C-alpha positions as CSV (number, residue, x, y, z in Angstrom):
1,M,88.8,109.6,106.9
2,T,89.3,113.4,108.2
3,T,91.6,115.9,107.8
4,A,92.3,115.9,111.4
5,T,92.2,112.3,111.9
6,G,95.2,112.3,109.1
7,A,96.7,114.6,110.5
8,T,97.2,112.5,113.9
9,L,98.2,110.1,111.7
10,R,101.0,111.7,109.8
11,R,102.5,112.7,113.4
12,I,102.0,109.0,114.8
13,Q,104.2,108.0,112.0
14,L,106.3,110.4,111.8
15,G,107.2,109.9,115.6
16,N,107.7,106.0,115.1
17,A,110.0,107.1,112.2
18,L,112.4,109.1,114.5
19,S,112.3,106.1,117.2
20,A,113.2,104.0,114.8
21,F,116.2,106.6,113.8
22,G,117.2,106.6,117.2
23,S,116.8,102.4,117.5
24,G,119.4,102.1,114.3
25,F,122.2,104.2,115.9
26,T,122.4,101.0,118.6
27,V,121.0,98.1,117.6
28,P,123.9,97.0,115.0
29,Y,126.3,97.3,117.9
30,L,124.5,96.0,120.9
31,F,126.5,92.3,120.8
32,I,129.6,94.1,120.3
33,Y,129.1,96.6,122.8
34,V,128.0,94.1,125.4
35,A,130.9,91.6,124.6
36,D,133.8,93.7,123.8
37,V,133.4,97.3,124.5
38,R,132.1,96.2,128.0
39,E,134.2,93.2,128.2
40,L,131.4,90.7,129.3
41,G,131.6,88.4,127.1
42,P,130.0,86.7,124.3
43,S,127.8,84.5,126.5
44,M,126.1,87.7,128.4
45,A,126.0,89.5,125.2
46,G,124.0,86.6,124.3
47,A,121.9,86.4,127.5
48,V,121.0,90.3,126.8
49,L,119.4,89.4,124.0
50,A,117.5,86.5,125.6
51,V,116.7,88.8,128.2
52,F,115.0,91.3,125.7
53,A,113.0,88.4,124.1
54,A,111.7,87.4,127.7
55,A,110.5,90.4,128.6
56,A,108.7,91.0,125.9
57,L,106.9,87.4,126.0
58,L,105.8,88.5,130.0
59,V,104.6,91.4,129.1
60,L,102.7,91.2,125.7
61,P,100.2,89.0,127.4
62,L,99.2,91.8,129.5
63,V,99.2,94.7,127.4
64,G,96.6,94.3,125.3
65,R,93.5,94.3,128.2
66,V,95.3,97.7,129.3
67,I,95.1,99.3,125.7
68,D,91.3,98.2,125.1
69,R,90.0,99.2,128.6
70,R,92.3,102.6,128.6
71,G,93.5,102.9,125.0
72,P,96.5,103.2,122.9
73,L,98.0,106.5,124.1
74,P,98.9,105.8,127.8
75,V,100.3,102.4,127.0
76,A,102.4,103.9,124.3
77,L,103.4,106.7,126.7
78,T,104.3,104.6,129.4
79,G,106.2,102.5,126.8
80,T,108.3,105.2,125.6
81,G,109.6,106.1,129.1
82,A,110.6,102.6,130.1
83,A,112.0,102.2,126.4
84,A,114.1,105.5,127.1
85,V,115.2,104.7,130.8
86,G,116.3,101.3,129.5
87,A,118.8,103.1,126.5
88,S,120.1,105.2,128.9
89,G,121.1,102.0,131.1
90,F,123.1,100.8,128.8
91,G,124.8,103.4,128.0
92,L,125.9,104.1,131.1
93,T,126.3,100.9,132.7
94,E,129.5,98.3,133.0
95,Q,128.0,95.3,135.4
96,A,126.5,92.4,134.3
97,A,123.7,92.7,136.5
98,T,122.7,96.6,135.3
99,V,123.3,95.1,131.4
100,L,120.7,92.6,132.2
101,T,118.1,95.5,134.0
102,A,118.3,97.8,131.7
103,A,118.0,95.2,128.6
104,A,114.8,93.7,130.8
105,V,113.2,97.4,131.0
106,L,114.4,98.3,127.1
107,G,112.9,95.1,125.8
108,A,109.7,95.7,127.5
109,G,109.5,99.0,126.7
110,V,109.6,98.3,123.2
111,A,107.0,95.2,123.4
112,V,104.2,97.8,125.0
113,L,104.8,100.3,122.3
114,Q,104.1,98.2,119.3
115,P,100.8,96.5,119.7
116,A,99.8,100.4,121.2
117,L,101.0,102.3,117.8
118,A,99.5,99.3,115.8
119,T,96.2,100.2,117.8
120,M,96.6,103.7,117.1
121,I,96.9,103.8,113.4
122,V,94.0,101.3,113.3
123,W,91.7,104.3,115.5
124,C,93.2,106.4,112.5
125,S,92.7,104.2,109.5
126,T,89.2,103.2,108.0
127,T,89.4,99.5,105.8
128,E,90.1,101.5,103.1
129,T,93.6,103.4,104.3
130,R,94.8,100.8,106.9
131,S,97.0,99.2,104.0
132,R,98.5,102.1,103.1
133,A,99.0,103.3,106.6
134,F,100.6,100.3,107.8
135,A,102.5,100.5,104.4
136,T,103.8,103.8,105.1
137,Q,104.7,102.7,108.7
138,F,107.0,100.2,107.8
139,F,108.7,102.3,104.8
140,L,109.4,105.0,107.2
141,I,110.7,102.4,109.9
142,N,113.1,101.3,107.8
143,L,114.5,104.3,106.4
144,G,114.7,105.5,110.4
145,M,116.7,102.2,111.0
146,G,119.1,102.6,108.0
147,A,119.6,106.0,108.4
148,G,120.2,105.5,112.3
149,G,122.8,102.7,111.4
150,L,124.6,104.7,108.7
151,L,125.2,107.4,111.0
152,G,126.3,105.4,114.2
153,G,128.4,103.7,112.1
154,L,130.3,107.3,111.1
155,I,130.4,107.7,115.3
156,V,131.0,104.6,117.3
157,D,134.6,103.4,117.9
158,E,134.9,99.8,119.6
159,H,138.2,101.3,121.5
160,A,136.1,104.4,123.2
161,P,133.2,103.5,125.3
162,A,131.9,107.3,125.5
163,S,131.3,106.4,121.4
164,F,128.5,104.1,122.5
165,T,127.1,105.8,125.7
166,L,126.4,108.6,122.9
167,L,124.6,106.2,120.4
168,F,122.7,104.8,123.7
169,S,121.5,108.5,124.6
170,I,120.9,109.2,121.1
171,Q,118.3,106.0,121.2
172,A,117.0,107.4,124.4
173,V,116.2,111.0,123.0
174,M,114.5,109.6,120.4
175,F,112.1,107.2,122.4
176,L,111.6,110.9,124.3
177,V,110.5,112.5,121.0
178,L,108.0,109.8,120.0
179,G,106.7,110.5,123.8
180,G,106.4,114.1,122.9
181,V,104.6,113.2,119.8
182,L,102.3,111.2,121.0
183,W,101.8,113.5,124.0
184,T,100.5,116.1,122.1
185,V,98.0,113.7,118.9
186,R,94.2,113.6,119.7
187,V,93.8,110.1,118.9
188,P,90.1,109.5,117.9
189,R,87.2,107.6,119.4
190,A,87.8,103.7,119.0
191,P,85.5,103.5,115.6
192,V,82.3,101.2,115.9
193,L,82.4,99.2,113.5
194,G,81.0,96.2,115.0
195,D,81.8,92.5,115.6
196,P,83.8,91.2,111.9
197,P,81.5,87.6,111.0
198,T,83.6,85.1,110.8
199,A,83.5,83.1,107.2
200,D,80.2,81.2,107.7
201,G,78.5,84.3,108.6
202,Q,78.1,84.1,112.3
203,A,79.6,86.8,114.5
204,P,81.4,86.1,117.6
205,A,79.7,85.0,120.8
206,A,82.4,84.4,123.1
207,S,84.5,87.8,124.4
208,G,88.1,88.2,125.9
209,W,91.0,85.7,125.2
210,R,88.6,82.9,124.5
211,A,86.6,84.7,121.7
212,L,90.3,85.2,120.7
213,L,91.7,82.1,120.9
214,E,88.1,80.4,119.3
215,D,88.8,82.6,116.4
216,R,90.1,80.1,114.0
217,A,91.4,82.5,111.3
218,M,93.5,84.4,113.9
219,V,94.7,81.5,115.3
220,L,95.6,80.2,112.0
221,L,97.4,83.8,111.2
222,G,99.0,83.6,114.0
223,V,100.6,80.3,113.6
224,L,101.5,81.9,110.2
225,G,103.1,85.1,111.8
226,F,105.5,82.7,113.8
227,V,107.0,80.9,110.9
228,L,107.1,84.6,108.7
229,F,109.3,85.9,111.5
230,F,110.9,82.5,112.2
231,T,111.9,82.4,108.5
232,C,113.0,86.0,107.9
233,Y,114.0,88.1,110.7
234,G,115.1,84.7,113.2
235,Q,117.7,84.4,110.5
236,F,119.0,87.4,109.8
237,E,121.5,87.5,112.7
238,S,122.4,84.2,113.1
239,G,122.0,81.3,111.1
240,L,122.4,83.0,107.3
241,A,124.8,85.3,108.7
242,A,126.6,82.0,109.9
243,Y,126.0,80.2,106.7
244,G,127.6,83.4,104.5
245,V,130.8,84.0,106.2
246,E,131.2,80.2,106.8
247,V,130.1,78.3,103.8
248,T,129.9,81.7,101.2
249,G,133.2,82.8,102.7
250,I,131.9,86.2,102.0
251,S,133.6,89.2,104.2
252,T,131.6,91.2,107.3
253,S,131.8,94.3,105.1
254,T,129.4,92.3,102.2
255,L,127.0,91.2,105.1
256,G,126.4,94.6,105.8
257,L,126.2,95.5,101.9
258,A,123.9,92.5,101.9
259,L,121.6,93.9,104.7
260,F,121.9,97.3,102.6
261,A,120.5,95.5,100.1
262,N,117.6,94.7,102.1
263,T,116.6,98.1,102.7
264,V,117.1,99.7,99.5
265,V,114.5,97.1,97.9
266,I,112.0,97.4,100.9
267,M,112.5,101.7,100.3
268,L,112.2,101.2,96.5
269,A,109.4,98.4,96.5
270,Q,107.0,99.4,98.7
271,F,104.8,102.1,97.2
272,V,104.9,100.1,94.0
273,V,103.8,96.8,95.8
274,L,101.1,98.6,98.0
275,R,99.4,99.5,94.2
276,M,100.1,95.7,93.1
277,V,98.7,94.1,95.6
278,H,95.2,96.4,95.9
279,G,92.7,94.8,94.8
280,R,94.2,91.2,95.3
281,R,93.6,88.5,98.1
282,R,95.5,89.4,100.7
283,S,95.8,85.4,101.0
284,R,97.3,85.0,97.9
285,V,99.6,87.8,98.5
286,V,101.0,86.1,101.6
287,A,101.4,82.9,99.9
288,L,103.5,84.5,97.1
289,V,105.5,86.2,99.4
290,G,106.3,82.2,100.7
291,V,107.5,81.5,97.2
292,V,109.7,84.3,97.1
293,W,111.6,83.6,100.0
294,A,111.7,79.9,99.0
295,V,114.0,81.5,96.1
296,A,115.9,83.3,98.2
297,W,116.8,80.4,100.5
298,L,117.8,78.6,97.4
299,S,119.8,81.3,96.2
300,A,121.4,81.3,99.7
301,G,122.1,77.6,99.3
302,A,123.3,78.0,95.7
303,S,125.9,80.5,97.5
304,G,127.7,77.9,99.4
305,L,128.1,75.9,95.9
306,V,130.2,78.0,93.9
307,P,133.2,79.3,96.4
308,Q,135.7,78.9,92.7
309,T,133.4,81.9,91.5
310,P,133.5,84.5,94.5
311,A,131.9,87.1,92.4
312,L,128.9,84.5,91.6
313,A,128.4,83.6,95.6
314,V,128.4,87.1,96.7
315,T,125.8,88.0,93.9
316,L,123.9,85.1,95.0
317,F,123.8,85.7,98.3
318,I,123.2,89.6,98.4
319,S,120.0,88.4,96.2
320,T,118.6,86.7,99.1
321,Y,119.0,89.7,101.5
322,A,117.3,91.6,98.3
323,L,114.1,88.7,97.8
324,F,113.8,89.0,101.3
325,G,113.4,92.8,101.0
326,L,110.3,92.3,98.4
327,G,108.9,89.6,100.5
328,E,108.8,92.3,103.6
329,A,107.6,95.2,101.4
330,M,104.2,92.5,100.0
331,L,103.7,91.7,103.7
332,S,103.2,95.4,105.4
333,P,100.1,96.2,103.8
334,T,98.6,92.8,103.9
335,V,99.2,91.0,107.6
336,A,98.9,93.7,110.0
337,P,95.9,95.5,108.4
338,L,94.6,91.7,108.4
339,V,94.6,91.6,112.2
340,A,92.8,94.9,112.5
341,D,90.0,93.5,110.2
342,L,90.1,90.5,112.0
343,A,89.7,91.9,115.3
344,P,85.8,92.4,117.0
345,Q,86.0,96.2,117.9
346,P,86.6,96.1,121.9
347,M,89.2,93.6,121.2
348,V,91.7,95.8,118.5
349,G,94.7,95.8,121.4
350,R,94.2,92.0,122.0
351,Y,94.4,91.3,118.7
352,N,97.7,93.3,117.7
353,S,99.1,92.2,121.1
354,A,98.6,88.6,120.5
355,F,99.9,88.7,117.0
356,A,103.3,90.6,118.7
357,L,103.2,87.6,120.8
358,V,103.8,85.4,118.2
359,K,106.1,87.5,116.1
360,Q,108.6,88.0,119.1
361,L,108.4,84.2,119.7
362,G,109.1,83.7,116.0
363,V,112.0,86.1,116.5
364,A,113.3,84.8,119.5
365,V,113.2,81.2,118.6
366,G,114.6,81.7,115.7
367,P,118.2,82.4,116.0
368,A,118.0,79.9,118.4
369,V,117.3,77.2,115.8
370,G,119.3,78.9,113.6
371,G,122.5,79.5,115.8
372,L,122.4,75.8,117.0
373,M,122.2,73.9,113.6
374,A,125.1,76.4,112.3
375,A,127.1,75.5,115.7
376,Q,126.7,71.7,114.2
377,G,128.0,72.7,110.8
378,A,124.4,70.9,109.5
379,Y,124.3,74.0,106.9
380,P,122.5,71.5,104.3
381,A,119.6,70.8,106.7
382,Y,119.6,74.2,107.9
383,I,118.5,75.5,103.8
384,A,116.6,72.3,104.0
385,L,114.4,73.5,106.6
386,L,114.1,77.1,105.8
387,V,113.1,76.2,102.5
388,M,110.2,73.7,103.9
389,C,109.6,76.7,106.2
390,S,108.9,79.0,103.2
391,L,106.6,76.6,100.9
392,G,104.8,76.0,104.5
393,I,104.1,79.4,104.3
394,A,102.4,79.9,101.1
395,L,100.5,76.7,101.8
396,L,99.4,78.3,105.3
397,A,98.3,81.7,103.6
398,L,96.0,79.8,101.2
399,R,94.6,77.7,104.0
400,L,93.7,81.1,106.0
401,G,92.2,82.5,102.6
402,R,89.2,79.9,102.8
403,R,88.8,81.1,106.5
404,L,88.5,84.4,105.5
405,T,85.3,86.2,104.3
406,P,85.6,88.0,100.6
407,V,85.9,91.1,102.4
408,Q,88.5,90.9,104.8
409,D,90.7,89.0,102.4
410,D,90.4,91.3,100.1
411,P,89.3,94.9,101.0
412,A,88.6,96.5,97.9
413,L,85.3,94.3,97.7
414,R,84.1,96.4,101.2
415,V,80.6,97.7,100.8
416,T,80.0,101.2,102.3
417,Q,76.8,103.0,103.1
418,V,76.7,106.4,101.8
419,V,74.2,108.9,103.1
420,L,72.5,110.9,100.1
421,R,72.2,114.7,101.4
422,S,69.3,115.6,98.6
423,P,67.1,113.3,97.2
424,Q,67.6,112.8,93.7
425,P,65.3,112.7,90.7
426,G,63.7,109.0,90.2
427,G,66.5,108.1,92.7
428,P,66.4,104.9,95.0
429,G,65.1,106.6,98.1
430,P,64.4,110.3,100.1
431,A,67.6,112.6,101.5
432,G,69.5,110.4,104.4
433,Q,68.7,107.1,103.5
434,P,71.9,104.7,103.1
435,V,72.6,103.5,100.0
436,G,74.9,100.5,99.8
437,V,77.9,101.5,97.2
438,T,80.6,99.0,96.3
439,V,83.9,100.9,96.2
């Protein structure tokens, strides 16, 4: 990676962190804003969340091909514009129809941004630097979201709609800032790496979406991604929160403390984990995440069994979110870079869009299942389901490892081509001859 490319990557990451900072102002308060501040009721607030998901599911199957044909930058700029318009509309609207319209525009804009930014990071990184690039991206997003949520809590007043208008205006401005940063960068051309071989050493024969669906490793990774996001992010604001309040007996302020613990663990662990996973098989790291999350769900279940000792119950419940944060820190340098390494060079956008799609499905289905089980009071079955899903992650990851080439599973094994600038006495060949060196 050249100095110019590294500078471009840092600017992209900074712009994304600023947009996450803006989103942090509004995401924790979206449900309250629609249901209570605008007095549209909980049902409409739920419909808004559903429209977010539906808009993302609608555009993601289409945007990958556009990225591969036109490049990620025009797509990302379109996404920032749509997201800014949607956020502004949220802050100004008071009617159900316009709220839903703003939700659709905002949801589509954010969904378009995800694979476009991921592809830009791929283009600005190499196999050796990609894990660190995605880990840094994840770190900065969490930092931005956390800082925005903290400042938003100081500004917001549920009795003053104007305070929410200010929050959504800040979010819109930050999306425009991201667009401005992206407008100034020069994204390098897609690296010509050749199509990655499959585990049996054969290059893929098909092209387009057919090639993606015939790539068994990518399909299995998509299934794994769905289960990952269903098990973690899909439960944060639905079943797990309901379990904490209804069964463990925590307060809403303690729930906020648990979310803060999740962010703190990510901040502290991210780069330590990055060093620890270097040189280790990605599939085994993801399998370990499944084990860590199984322990997290067992800790959540145990918190509901000790109501007579509130301090222990609270500690166990907060530990659940902290363990989720540790698993998230382990995923960021493994899963997203693996999507890029599996993708043939002309299809990086489609592979990123496909993975963003399954993530969105997990985030959409997770709250529906968690909320339904919570509404039925089926909390023991709920905990058992999520423990089994976590163990399923471990099994799926190990199975995925058998579908990957050694280099895809452990990029540290990659053989690079080093060009000698001058003949070496007694060396292997003349100047300019490529020599394989293991790094």
